[in-house]
C-alpha positions in Angstrom: 0.0 0.2 0.2 2.7 2.4 0.1 3.9 2.4 -3.2 0.6 3.5 -4.3 1.2 6.9 -1.8 4.3 7.6 -3.4 3.1 7.4 -6.7 0.0 9.8 -6.0 3.2 12.7 -4.3 4.9 12.6 -7.4 2.0 13.1 -9.5 0.9 16.3 -7.7 1.5 19.6 -9.2 3.2 22.9 -7.5 0.1 24.0 -8.4 -2.2 21.4 -6.3 0.3 21.5 -3.4 -0.3 25.7 -3.5 -3.8 24.4 -2.5 -2.8 22.4 0.3 -0.4 24.9 2.1 -3.4 27.6 1.5 -5.9 25.0 2.9 -3.8 25.0 6.1 -2.9 28.5 6.8 -7.2 29.2 6.1 -7.5 26.3 8.8 -5.6 28.8 11.4 -7.5 31.6 10.6 -10.2 32.9 13.2 -13.9 33.9 12.3 -13.1 37.2 11.4 -15.2 40.0 13.6 -17.3 42.8 11.4 -16.0 47.1 12.0 -19.4 47.2 13.7 -17.4 45.2 16.8 -14.8 47.9 17.2 -14.9 49.8 19.9 -14.9 53.7 19.8 -11.6 54.5 20.9 -9.8 51.9 18.3 -11.9 53.5 15.4 -10.5 56.7 16.7 -7.1 55.4 16.9 -7.5 54.2 13.7 -8.8 57.7 12.0 -5.8 59.6 13.7 -3.3 57.0 12.4 -1.4 59.8 10.3 -0.2 56.9 7.9 -1.0 59.1 5.0 -3.0 56.9 3.3 -4.6 59.5 1.0 -8.0 58.3 1.6 -9.7 61.5 1.9 -11.0 60.9 5.7 -12.4 57.4 5.0 -10.7 55.2 7.3 -13.3 52.5 6.8 -10.5 50.2 5.5 -7.9 50.8 8.2 -10.9 50.4 10.6 -11.3 46.7 9.1 -7.7 46.4 9.0 -8.3 45.8 12.9 -10.2 43.1 12.8 -7.7 41.1 10.3 -6.5 37.6 11.5 -4.7 37.1 14.7 -2.5 34.2 12.9 -0.5 33.4 10.1 1.3 30.7 11.1 5.2 30.9 9.7 6.0 27.8 8.3 3.3 27.1 5.8 3.5 30.8 4.8 7.0 29.9 3.6 6.0 26.5 2.1 3.9 28.3 0.1 6.6 30.9 -1.0 8.7 27.9 -2.2 6.1 26.6 -4.2 5.6 29.7 -5.4 9.3 30.0 -6.8 8.6 26.7 -8.5 6.1 28.0 -10.9 7.9 31.4 -11.4 11.1 28.7 -12.1 8.8 27.2 -15.5 8.8 30.9 -16.3 12.6 30.4 -17.7 15.1 33.2 -16.8 12.5 36.3 -17.4 11.3 36.1 -13.5 14.9 35.3 -12.2 15.6 38.7 -10.5 12.1 38.3 -8.6 12.8 35.0 -8.1 16.1 36.1 -6.0 13.9 38.8 -4.3 11.2 35.7 -3.3 14.4 33.6 -2.3 16.2 36.4 -0.4 12.8 37.8 1.7 12.1 34.1 2.5 15.7 33.6 4.1 14.9 36.3 6.4 11.7 34.6 7.6 13.2 31.6 7.6 16.1 32.6 9.8 13.8 34.3 12.2 12.0 31.2 12.4 15.0 29.5 13.4 16.1 31.5 15.9 13.4 31.6 18.1 10.7 28.7 16.7 8.0 29.3 19.2 7.9 32.7 19.2 8.3 33.6 15.4 5.8 30.2 14.6 3.3 33.3 14.1 4.1 36.0 11.3 2.0 38.7 13.4 4.2 38.3 16.2 7.0 38.8 14.2 5.4 42.1 12.9 4.4 43.1 16.6 7.9 42.8 17.5 9.4 44.8 15.0 7.1 47.4 15.3 7.5 47.4 19.1 11.4 47.9 18.8 10.9 50.2 15.9 12.5 48.0 13.3 9.5 47.3 10.9 10.7 50.0 8.1 14.3 48.9 8.2 16.0 47.6 5.3 16.6 44.2 6.7 13.3 43.5 9.1 11.0 40.8 8.4 8.3 43.2 8.0 9.4 44.5 4.8 10.2 40.3 3.5 6.8 39.8 4.3 5.8 43.1 2.3 7.3 41.8 -0.6 6.8 38.5 -0.6 2.8 39.5 -0.6 4.0 41.7 -3.5 5.3 38.8 -5.2 2.2 36.4 -4.5 -0.1 39.0 -5.9 1.9 38.9 -9.0 1.8 35.2 -9.5 -1.8 35.3 -8.4 -2.8 37.2 -11.4 -0.6 36.2 -13.7 -2.1 32.8 -13.2 -5.8 33.8 -13.5 -5.6 35.4 -16.5 -3.3 32.1 -17.9 -6.6 30.5 -16.9 -8.9 32.8 -17.8 -7.2 33.2 -22.0 -4.9 30.1 -22.4 -4.4 31.2 -25.8 -2.8 34.8 -24.9 0.8 35.2 -25.2 3.1 35.0 -22.1 4.8 38.0 -23.2 1.4 39.7 -22.9 0.4 37.7 -20.3 3.3 38.3 -17.8 3.6 42.0 -18.8 -0.4 43.0 -18.4 0.3 41.2 -14.9 3.7 42.7 -13.9 2.1 46.6 -14.8 -0.8 46.1 -12.5 1.1 44.7 -9.2 4.9 44.8 -9.0 5.9 47.6 -11.5 4.2 50.6 -9.2 7.0 49.6 -6.9 10.1 49.1 -8.6 12.6 51.9 -10.2 13.4 52.2 -14.1 16.3 49.8 -13.9 14.3 46.9 -12.4 11.3 47.3 -14.6 13.7 48.1 -17.6 15.1 44.8 -16.7 11.8 42.9 -17.1 11.2 44.6 -20.1 14.1 43.0 -22.0 13.6 40.0 -20.0 10.0 39.3 -21.8 11.7 38.2 -24.7 12.8 35.3 -23.2 9.4 33.9 -22.2 8.8 30.2 -22.9 5.0 29.9 -25.1 2.0 29.9 -23.5 1.7 25.9 -24.7 5.0 25.2 -23.4 4.4 26.9 -19.7 1.0 25.4 -19.7 2.9 21.7 -19.9 5.0 22.7 -17.3 2.2 23.1 -15.0 0.1 20.4 -15.8 0.6 16.8 -14.0 1.0 13.7 -16.3 -2.0 13.0 -18.6 -4.1 16.1 -17.1 -6.0 17.9 -19.5 -6.2 22.0 -20.2 -9.7 21.6 -18.3 -8.5 20.4 -15.5 -5.8 22.5 -15.1 -7.6 25.6 -15.5 -10.1 24.5 -12.5 -6.9 24.2 -10.6 -5.6 26.9 -10.6 -9.0 28.9 -10.3 -9.0 27.1 -7.3 -5.3 28.6 -6.3 -5.8 31.8 -7.2 -9.2 32.2 -5.2 -7.6 31.1 -1.9 -4.6 33.5 -2.8 -6.4 36.0 -3.5 -8.3 35.8 -0.4 -5.6 34.8 1.5 -3.8 38.1 0.5 -6.8 40.6 1.5 -5.9 39.1 5.0 -1.8 39.5 4.8 -2.7 43.4 3.1 -4.9 44.1 6.1 -2.2 42.8 9.0 0.4 45.0 7.2 -2.2 47.9 7.1 -2.8 47.4 10.8 0.6 47.8 11.0 1.3 50.7 9.0 3.7 49.3 6.6 1.7 50.2 3.4 -0.8 52.4 2.9 -4.3 50.6 2.1 -6.0 47.8 1.5 -5.4 47.4 -1.9 -8.0 46.4 -4.9 -6.7 43.4 -6.6 -5.9 43.5 -10.0 -5.3 47.4 -9.9 -2.5 50.1 -9.7 -1.6 50.6 -6.2 -0.2 53.8 -4.9 3.5 53.2 -3.8 4.5 53.7 -0.4 6.8 56.6 -0.4 8.7 55.5 3.1 9.4 52.4 1.0 12.9 52.3 -1.3 11.3 51.2 -4.5 13.9 48.2 -5.5 13.2 44.6 -3.5 15.2 44.0 -0.8 
């Protein structure tokens, strides 16, 4: 009976593995509270946060952030990020720069987890600790690592959903549009120019789809798997962005697949 289980594992794709990791993350998520449950002093504190969010005095999004999840397990999150790297690798050298950034930020969080496996088993506790110490916005902080990993996951979610929606679209157009709507607003002109050149090195769409498929898997099944993954991933990312808002690490909870106003307090390049 052991061999069939091993065979099943061998056939598991990165897409399915990522769905499993997201399922673990959602199991740890407590039932959310509504914004109306917030006390008046909480709402006042949010309104006076001084984060420069540019929301025109409407701090509903910051108020919603106060009801964001209280636990994001570090290890399953890192496992998810490793799987995303494997997906990015299938695009060839084009997203190599992004892969390096993702890998570097994963390593930063891994070192934190290894330093104190109990205290840092929850990403939110890491953010709290750095916020209290005043280190959250430093270049080598775990808070910055989480912010950039979240943005990279955002790019991956958009790219995969566009692929599932229109498998006939060229990879160059698909990746370019996904990058434009997610990471490009945060990158300087050097990084943006590097991506523009690298687009020419992408595999064709059919090759990329084949690399994502399990042996014997059909296109429609793959599209269903991708849709399941991106639905879970975007929902999870909304939670993470709300956590980042709570600790004033980004402006406001973004609307997915749209342009996000860059945060002037953070350098443009990943890091």
